[in-house]
Phi, psi and omega in degrees: 000026181255132180253203181295127183283146176239148181239146177225116183054037177080359181258125181294130178256150179296144179276181186308313180297327179294314179292331175296317179295318178298315179298324179294320178294318178298319177296327177297321178291325178293329181256024189298323181294320181287326176295321177294318177299325178298322177296317179294326175303318178298318178298317180296315180298318179294320180295321177297318179296319180293323179295316179296320180294320180296320179293315180299317180295320180296319180295317180294320179294333182275354180292130181266172183301327181275004177094348179280163181254131178259200181282153176289148177286162180299322180295316180293322177297321180292318179298320179293318180295320178296317180295322179294321179293320179297318179295318180298318179295317180295321180292326176294317178295324180295318179300318179295318180295322179295325180292338181269357180284153175237168180297328180290316180293325179294322180290316183283338183250011183297132183229168178305326182292344178281348174282123189309312183298320180290312180301317180295321180294319181295323181297339181279350181266127182254177175068200181296325179298321178294319179297316180294320180294319177297321178299312180295317180290342182271359178287121182302149180300328181295326177291319179296320178295318180297321179295320178294315179295317179297322178298315182297307184293322179293320178295321177298321178294319178300313182297321179296336180265007175101003178280131179300145181300325182289348174261319185296308186293310178297322181296315180292322179297317179296319179298319180287327175295318177297321179297318178298314183293310182291317179298320178295318180295318178294321179299319178295315180297317180293320179296315180297316179295316180294322179296318179295317180294315180293321179297322178295335179272000179090008179282138180210180176065218184296324180298319178294316181300310182291318181296309181290316179296321179296321177299321179292319179298314182294310181296315180295321180294317180296314181293318180298317178298315181298316180295314181295319181290322178297318178298319179298316180292327175297319180295321183279349183297142178275082186293326179299315180293321180299314182290321179298323184275324188243000185085173185298303183294311180297323180294321179296313179295323179295318180295319178296316179296319179296320179295323178294318179297317179297323178297318176298319178295323179294321176300317180295318181295320181290327175295319177297321180297316180295316180296320179297320179295320180292313183293331180291335179288322183260000000 
């Protein structure tokens, strides 16, 4: 996700895709309460799916040889009760998370799942497919826009370096989609972990929402940037020269390693850019 570099007083500054990624993370912090609520939404949707599955399983287990339905087994009754309790707890957490939202967080964290028709359609999908669909529909529009802008500028940089447009645009789009998915998954894991840790310390309410949600935004943003930038560097790598010099297998490993090193350098450069911007203010 790195484009043409610009320099200011000899210090490399992040290019347009880099600043797009930075802006997306900042927008993530502005919408942190709504992003946290989105995570609880995922829990509620999964709990509803699990409750429906528990009921279906109990009914099927109660089917007798003659086709009639008997009583539920003790195990099925317990599984249904557990699923019902999990859903009730998730819905309670959702209500609390909704109370902590602000108009600013709703605007910055608005996602397709917040559209009534989309949310209702997603709720009808059960199982793993439902979880994946809810995850995708829960990606905020600001993240989708940032991925689109990053794809354009990164592809333009690829083309300027001699990469064909028919390779640059699909390649960058795929890289950014992977970044959204992996970054989102890491963000959810970080948010869940931080929420559990903060909850164990007795933190609740808005402090829990902001703390856990902020951890998710930061972790997810860093990982998403790294994945997208690594994909960009892979596209720009001179694979022909690598293979010519090291052979097919050696060339592939050399190109991957070189792309990883460049990604690390890009992280360092973007950190310098941010620090330069902060220090120039003071």
